[in-house]
Structure formats: structure tokens, C-alpha cells
C-alpha positions in Angstrom: 0.0 0.0 0.0 1.2 3.5 -0.8 1.3 6.0 2.0 -0.5 8.5 -0.3 -3.7 6.4 -0.1 -3.8 6.9 3.7 -2.6 10.5 3.6 -4.1 12.0 0.4 -2.8 15.5 1.2 0.7 14.3 0.4 -0.4 13.5 -3.2 0.4 16.6 -5.2 -0.8 15.2 -8.5 -4.3 16.5 -8.1 -6.0 13.1 -7.9 -7.0 13.7 -4.3 -8.5 17.1 -5.2 -10.8 15.5 -7.8 -12.3 13.2 -5.2 -13.3 16.0 -2.9 -17.0 16.5 -2.0 -19.0 19.1 -3.9 -19.0 22.6 -2.4 -22.2 24.3 -1.3 -23.0 27.5 -3.0 -25.8 30.0 -2.5 -27.4 32.2 -5.2 -29.4 35.3 -4.1 -31.3 36.8 -7.0 -33.2 40.1 -6.5 -35.7 40.7 -9.2 -39.1 42.3 -10.0 -41.8 40.5 -8.2 -43.8 40.0 -11.4 -41.1 38.1 -13.1 -40.0 35.9 -10.1 -41.7 32.8 -11.3 -40.2 33.0 -14.8 -36.7 33.5 -13.4 -37.2 30.7 -10.9 -38.2 28.3 -13.7 -35.2 29.4 -15.9 -32.9 28.8 -13.0 -34.5 25.4 -12.3 -34.1 24.2 -15.9 -30.5 25.5 -16.1 -29.4 23.8 -12.8 -31.3 20.6 -13.8 -29.5 20.5 -17.2 -26.1 20.8 -15.3 -27.2 18.0 -13.0 -26.7 20.1 -9.9 -28.5 19.2 -6.7 -30.6 22.0 -5.1 -30.7 21.7 -1.3 -33.1 24.6 -0.5 -35.0 27.4 -2.1 -36.2 30.4 -0.1 -38.4 33.1 -1.6 -39.2 36.4 0.0 -41.2 39.4 -1.3 -41.2 43.0 -0.1 -44.4 44.4 1.3 -44.8 46.6 -1.8 -44.6 43.4 -4.0 -42.3 45.3 -6.4 -39.1 43.4 -5.6 -38.6 39.8 -4.6 -35.6 37.7 -3.7 -34.9 34.1 -4.3 -32.1 32.3 -2.4 -31.0 28.9 -3.8 -28.6 26.7 -1.9 -27.0 23.9 -4.0 -24.1 21.5 -4.2 -21.7 22.0 -7.1 -18.6 19.8 -7.9 -15.4 21.8 -8.6 -15.4 20.9 -12.3 -18.8 22.5 -12.8 -18.0 25.8 -11.0 -17.3 27.7 -14.2 -20.7 26.7 -15.6 -22.3 27.8 -12.4 -20.7 31.2 -12.9 -22.0 31.3 -16.5 -25.6 30.8 -15.1 -25.0 33.7 -12.6 -23.9 35.9 -15.5 -26.8 35.0 -17.7 -29.3 35.8 -14.8 -27.5 39.1 -14.2 -28.1 40.1 -17.8 -31.8 39.9 -17.5 -33.5 43.3 -17.5 -35.8 42.2 -14.7 -32.9 41.2 -12.3 -31.7 43.9 -10.0 -28.9 42.0 -8.3 -27.2 38.5 -8.3 -25.1 37.6 -5.3 -23.2 34.3 -5.4 -21.2 32.9 -2.5 -19.6 29.7 -1.3 -20.4 28.0 2.0 -17.5 29.7 3.7 -19.3 33.0 3.1 -16.8 34.4 0.6 -18.6 36.4 -2.1 -17.7 35.1 -5.5 -19.7 37.5 -7.6 -22.0 40.4 -7.0 -23.7 41.6 -10.1 -25.7 44.7 -9.9 -28.0 45.1 -12.9 
């Protein structure tokens, strides 16, 4: 047996990094309340096509019903992270989206896209 099998951090080839568990990310999308359902469906289909597992969805609306926010928590393997970033950029380009905030489980903001 090789010692690298017992102590994977000693393996600098990157093989151990590819076996790591998916990281948890959180999207926060602030949009017009009227278009919330359409944006939510768009996000659902894009994440489903990428085969990403959604853990939770939380929706909140302001009292005036003009703005609404959707918070989506999901698992994403490291090799799909760039595709997740592309989804965030596409959502940020929608004229109905006011803000997209994307962060990893450690709380570090990866992207904040004001519209």
C-alpha cells in the first residue's frame, strides 16, 4: 500500500482534489416581483441541465410586492463551477434582475452583479 492512499494531502498530482466532496454555493437573486416565477423556472431548468442538486429554495417578497428575492442553496462539484458562474452571469443580464449575489459555503462572495 502506498502512503498516499492513507494521507491524500501528500499527493500533489491533483488526484485527491478531484475526489473532494462538492462545495455548497448560494445564489441570491433580487428581481421584480412580477417576473419571479419565470426567473425561478429558468434557474431550475439550467441547474437541472447541469445535473446540480438543489438543497433549498427560499423566496421572499417585499411588502410593496415590487421586488422579490430568491435564495437557492446547492451542491456543485469543482469541475462545474465555471458553468455555475455562467448561469449567474446570464441571470444578471436579464433586465428584470436587479442583483445577483453568489457565494460559497465559507461566506466568501464570489460574484455580486448589480443590474
